[in-house]
Structure formats: C-alpha cells, structure tokens
C-alpha positions as CSV (number, residue, x, y, z in Angstrom):
1,M,44.1,92.3,-131.1
2,N,44.6,89.4,-128.7
3,P,43.6,90.7,-125.2
4,F,46.9,89.2,-123.9
5,L,48.8,91.8,-125.9
6,L,46.8,94.9,-124.9
7,P,48.9,95.8,-121.8
8,F,52.1,95.7,-123.9
9,A,50.8,97.4,-127.1
10,P,51.1,101.1,-125.9
11,F,54.9,100.6,-125.7
12,Y,55.3,99.7,-129.4
13,T,54.5,102.2,-132.1
14,P,51.8,100.9,-134.4
15,D,53.7,101.9,-137.6
16,W,56.7,99.8,-136.5
17,R,55.2,96.8,-134.8
18,A,53.9,93.7,-136.5
19,S,50.5,94.1,-138.2
20,D,47.5,92.7,-136.4
21,A,47.2,90.1,-139.3
22,A,50.8,89.0,-138.7
23,L,50.2,88.7,-134.9
24,D,47.1,86.6,-135.6
25,C,49.2,84.5,-138.0
26,I,51.9,83.9,-135.4
27,E,49.3,82.6,-133.0
28,A,47.8,80.3,-135.6
29,V,51.3,78.9,-136.6
30,L,52.2,78.3,-132.9
31,F,48.8,76.6,-132.3
32,K,48.8,74.5,-135.5
33,Y,52.4,73.5,-136.0
34,R,53.8,73.6,-132.4
35,P,57.4,74.6,-133.4
36,G,60.1,73.5,-131.1
37,S,62.5,76.3,-132.0
38,I,61.8,80.0,-133.0
39,L,63.9,82.8,-134.4
40,E,62.6,86.4,-134.4
41,F,64.3,89.2,-136.3
42,G,63.1,92.5,-134.8
43,P,61.5,92.0,-131.4
44,G,58.5,93.9,-130.2
45,L,54.9,93.3,-129.5
46,S,55.1,90.0,-131.3
47,S,57.7,88.7,-128.8
48,F,55.2,88.3,-126.1
49,L,53.3,85.7,-128.1
50,F,56.6,83.7,-128.4
51,Y,57.5,84.1,-124.7
52,R,54.0,82.9,-123.7
53,Y,54.3,80.0,-126.1
54,A,57.8,79.0,-124.8
55,A,56.7,79.3,-121.2
56,K,53.8,76.9,-121.8
57,N,55.9,74.5,-123.8
58,P,59.1,73.6,-121.9
59,G,62.0,72.8,-124.1
60,V,61.1,75.3,-126.8
61,S,64.1,77.3,-128.0
62,Y,63.4,81.0,-128.7
63,L,66.1,83.4,-129.9
64,V,65.6,87.1,-130.7
65,Y,67.9,89.4,-132.8
66,D,67.8,93.2,-132.7
67,H,70.3,95.7,-133.9
68,E,69.6,98.6,-131.5
69,S,70.9,98.1,-128.0
70,S,68.8,100.9,-126.4
71,F,65.6,99.4,-127.8
72,A,66.7,95.9,-126.9
73,Y,67.3,97.0,-123.2
74,E,63.9,98.7,-123.0
75,H,62.2,95.7,-124.5
76,A,64.1,93.3,-122.2
77,A,63.0,95.3,-119.2
78,R,59.3,94.9,-120.3
79,V,59.9,91.2,-120.9
80,D,61.3,90.7,-117.4
81,K,58.5,92.8,-115.9
82,A,56.0,90.5,-117.6
83,G,57.6,87.5,-115.8
84,F,59.6,86.1,-118.8
85,S,63.3,85.9,-119.1
86,S,65.0,88.3,-121.6
87,L,68.3,86.3,-121.7
88,N,67.4,85.2,-125.2
89,I,67.7,88.7,-126.7
90,N,70.8,89.1,-128.9
91,I,72.1,92.3,-130.2
92,L,73.6,92.1,-133.7
93,Q,75.2,95.2,-135.0
94,L,74.4,96.4,-138.5
95,N,77.0,96.1,-141.2
96,A,77.9,98.9,-143.7
97,S,74.8,97.9,-145.8
98,Q,72.6,98.2,-142.7
99,G,71.9,94.5,-142.5
100,Y,72.6,92.3,-139.5
101,D,76.3,91.5,-139.1
102,F,76.5,87.7,-138.9
103,I,80.3,87.5,-139.2
104,D,80.9,86.4,-135.7
105,S,77.6,84.7,-135.1
106,V,76.4,81.3,-136.1
107,L,72.7,81.6,-137.0
108,P,70.9,78.5,-135.5
109,T,68.3,76.7,-137.4
110,A,64.7,77.0,-136.3
111,A,61.3,75.5,-137.0
112,F,59.6,79.0,-137.2
113,I,61.3,82.2,-138.3
114,F,59.6,85.6,-138.0
115,I,61.2,88.4,-139.9
116,D,60.2,92.0,-138.9
117,G,63.6,93.6,-138.6
118,P,65.8,95.4,-139.1
119,P,63.6,98.4,-140.0
120,S,65.2,99.1,-143.4
121,S,63.7,97.1,-146.3
122,E,67.1,96.9,-147.9
123,A,68.6,95.5,-144.7
124,R,65.9,92.8,-144.5
125,W,66.8,91.7,-148.0
126,Q,70.2,90.7,-146.7
127,L,68.7,87.9,-144.6
128,A,68.1,86.1,-148.0
129,K,71.6,84.7,-148.1
130,P,71.9,83.1,-144.6
131,L,68.3,81.9,-144.6
132,S,68.6,80.3,-148.1
133,E,71.0,77.7,-146.7
134,P,69.6,74.1,-147.0
135,R,69.5,73.7,-143.2
136,F,66.4,76.1,-143.3
137,D,64.5,74.0,-145.9
138,E,62.0,72.7,-143.3
139,S,61.5,76.0,-141.6
140,I,58.2,77.9,-141.5
141,F,58.8,81.6,-142.5
142,L,56.6,84.6,-141.7
143,I,57.8,87.8,-143.4
144,D,56.0,91.0,-142.3
145,D,55.6,94.0,-144.5
146,T,55.6,92.2,-147.9
147,H,53.6,95.1,-149.3
148,R,57.0,96.7,-149.7
149,A,59.2,95.6,-152.6
150,N,62.2,94.3,-150.7
151,E,60.3,92.3,-148.2
152,N,58.2,90.8,-151.1
153,E,61.4,90.0,-153.0
154,L,62.8,88.3,-149.9
155,A,59.6,86.2,-149.5
156,E,59.7,85.3,-153.2
157,H,63.5,84.4,-153.0
158,L,63.0,82.2,-149.9
159,A,60.1,80.4,-151.6
160,A,61.8,80.1,-155.0
161,G,64.7,78.1,-153.5
162,R,62.3,75.9,-151.7
163,R,59.7,74.6,-154.1
164,Q,58.3,72.4,-151.3
165,H,56.9,75.5,-149.6
166,S,53.3,76.7,-150.0
167,I,52.8,80.5,-149.9
168,Q,50.0,82.4,-148.3
169,D,49.7,86.2,-148.3
170,I,48.0,87.6,-145.2
171,L,46.3,90.9,-145.8
172,F,45.8,93.7,-143.4
173,P,45.3,96.7,-145.7
174,P,47.4,98.6,-146.5
175,R,49.9,96.1,-145.1
176,R,50.7,92.5,-146.1
177,S,52.7,89.6,-144.6
178,T,53.7,86.4,-146.3
179,L,53.7,82.9,-144.8
180,L,55.9,80.1,-146.2
181,I,54.9,76.6,-145.0
182,P,56.9,73.5,-146.0
183,R,54.6,71.2,-147.9
184,N,55.5,68.2,-145.7
185,A,54.4,70.2,-142.6
186,A,51.2,71.2,-144.3
187,A,50.6,67.6,-145.3
188,K,50.7,66.6,-141.7
189,Q,47.8,68.9,-141.0
190,T,44.2,68.7,-142.3
191,G,45.1,70.6,-145.4
192,D,43.0,73.6,-144.4
193,K,44.4,77.1,-144.6
194,L,45.4,78.8,-141.4
195,G,42.5,80.7,-139.8
196,V,44.0,84.2,-140.1
C-alpha cells in the first residue's frame, strides 16, 4: 500500500475499502492520464488519493457521492483533519431498489469515474443507466469488485456501449477490478499497459 495512505487505512474496513490493486490503478490513471474531473461513487480510503491529486493540480473538479450520512460525516471529518476540503462530498439517498436516487440531481460528466459504492451489488448495477449516456463516452471508468456478478455485468455493459474502450482486468485475488480506457486516450499514450 502507498505509504501516503497508511495513516488513513485503519479507519476503513479492509473488506469494504477498495482493493490494493484498485488503489494502485487509481494512482496509475491519475499519473498517466491527468484527468481534469473525477467522480467517485463510494468514498473511503481511495478518496485521499483523489484529494491529494486535486490539491496538486489546481482546477481539477472532484465530486464524491455516498448514500449514508453518518459515514459521510465521519469521512468528511478525516478529510478535513488531513488538510483537504470535504465540501465536495454529496449525500444521495438510496431509492427503493437500493441504488442512488438521481431524481433531483444532475450527474456531471467526468474524465475519470471510480465506482466502489453503494455497497450492494444490485445497487451498483443501477449506475449503468446514467453512466451509459453518450456524454460519458470519453470517460475512463474503474469499477471495483468485478469478481462479483453484478459489478462484472456493469463493467461489461459500460464497455459494450462504448466499443472504443479497451478493457483491463486488475487482479488482487480473490478480488478483481475492471478498468475501461477510451481508445483515443490510450492512443495518446505510449500504448503500454498501466503499471498496476
């Protein structure tokens, strides 16, 4: 694990936080693709990588969505204590199907989207509809927990509608994450795979 994350790690249960492979992948994406806007569904340990990146790159937009107000407030307190601003944390209540309720919210576009919430696999699948809109066609997606059927189906669905995306599975047995990179973004790079 990145030494920067070690002071924060004890506050986030290993079974619920992003896998070490996903955390490494986040760092690689931030370093290689330099996204100007980020969406995170399900804040936690991973958030500190995004906060550090945004602090070092003025003008980067970073928004976080969580469903549980008590966790969000505890997380916000840690973020503030670490010297970052937690004003970007948004609480979205869950609908009857346990997915995020976007009815009164306009989901902004973002260059990099990390999906690690809500906790329920079935609920994460509900992100397929809003994130399948054409305005997300150039986004990089990282979906954690794709060793589970619903998360894997979400990754496959998001990739199927965007044939220009290349797919990489990041393994951290017994867990897996899936990275979707737009081919035009990959073409701007050396063509090498991410070092994760």
